[in-house]
C-alpha positions in Angstrom: -0.1 0.0 0.1 1.1 3.5 -0.7 0.1 6.6 0.6 0.9 10.2 -0.8 0.6 13.6 0.6 1.0 16.9 -1.8 1.1 19.9 0.0 0.6 23.5 -1.4 4.0 24.7 -1.1 5.1 22.1 -3.7 6.6 19.3 -1.4 5.2 15.8 -1.0 5.5 12.9 1.1 5.2 9.1 0.2 4.9 6.2 2.2 4.8 2.5 0.9 4.8 -0.7 2.9 5.1 -3.9 1.1 6.5 -7.4 2.5 7.3 -6.0 5.9 9.3 -3.3 4.4 8.5 0.4 4.8 10.0 3.2 2.5 9.5 6.9 3.3 10.2 9.6 0.3 10.1 13.4 0.8 10.4 15.5 -2.3 9.2 18.3 -4.4 6.5 18.2 -7.1 5.4 20.3 -9.9 2.5 20.0 -12.6 4.3 20.1 -15.9 1.7 20.2 -18.6 0.0 16.8 -18.7 2.7 15.3 -16.1 3.0 15.4 -12.4 6.8 15.8 -12.0 8.1 14.3 -8.7 11.8 14.7 -7.6 12.8 12.9 -4.4 15.1 14.8 -1.8 15.2 12.2 1.0 14.3 8.6 1.4 14.6 6.1 3.9 13.9 2.2 3.7 13.4 0.1 7.0 12.5 -3.6 7.5 14.1 -7.1 7.6 13.6 -8.2 4.1 17.1 -7.3 2.8 16.5 -8.2 -0.8 13.5 -6.1 -1.1 15.1 -3.2 0.8 18.0 -3.4 -1.9 15.7 -3.4 -4.8 13.5 -0.6 -3.7 16.5 1.9 -2.5 17.7 2.8 -5.8 14.3 3.6 -7.3 13.1 5.7 -4.6 16.0 8.3 -5.5 15.1 8.5 -9.0 12.6 11.4 -10.4 9.6 10.3 -12.0 6.9 11.9 -14.3 3.7 10.6 -14.1 1.0 11.1 -16.8 -2.0 13.0 -15.3 -5.5 14.2 -16.5 -7.6 16.9 -15.2 -11.2 15.5 -14.2 -12.2 18.9 -13.2 -11.0 22.0 -11.5 -10.5 20.4 -8.2 -9.4 16.8 -9.1 -7.0 15.0 -11.2 -6.0 11.4 -11.9 -2.8 10.0 -12.2 -2.3 7.5 -14.9 -0.5 4.6 -13.1 1.5 2.2 -15.6 0.5 -0.8 -13.4 -2.8 -0.9 -11.6 -5.8 1.6 -11.6 -5.4 5.2 -11.7 -4.8 7.4 -8.7 -7.4 10.1 -8.1 -6.3 13.2 -6.1 -8.7 15.8 -4.8 -8.0 19.3 -3.6 -11.1 18.8 -1.4 -9.5 15.7 0.4 -10.3 15.6 4.4 -6.6 14.5 4.8 -3.7 16.7 5.0 
């Protein structure tokens, strides 16, 4: 499971947990045309599964540009390469 938080100041956090490994990422984001550009500035990986940690660590430091589409003025959908799209709403009750 992954949880993202995007803040008005252009920063984001992401936490993902998989097979006993937790990865935390902080970084900056911006909307660049039809893509969401995310650049990590800090990442940590914890957990007992050494092989999975070794696999995740390099990918968490790589910038990404995720295709997106505006649903309306208050929400957009990130088009994820694997799995369903991720809908982001400006009116979320979470931070």
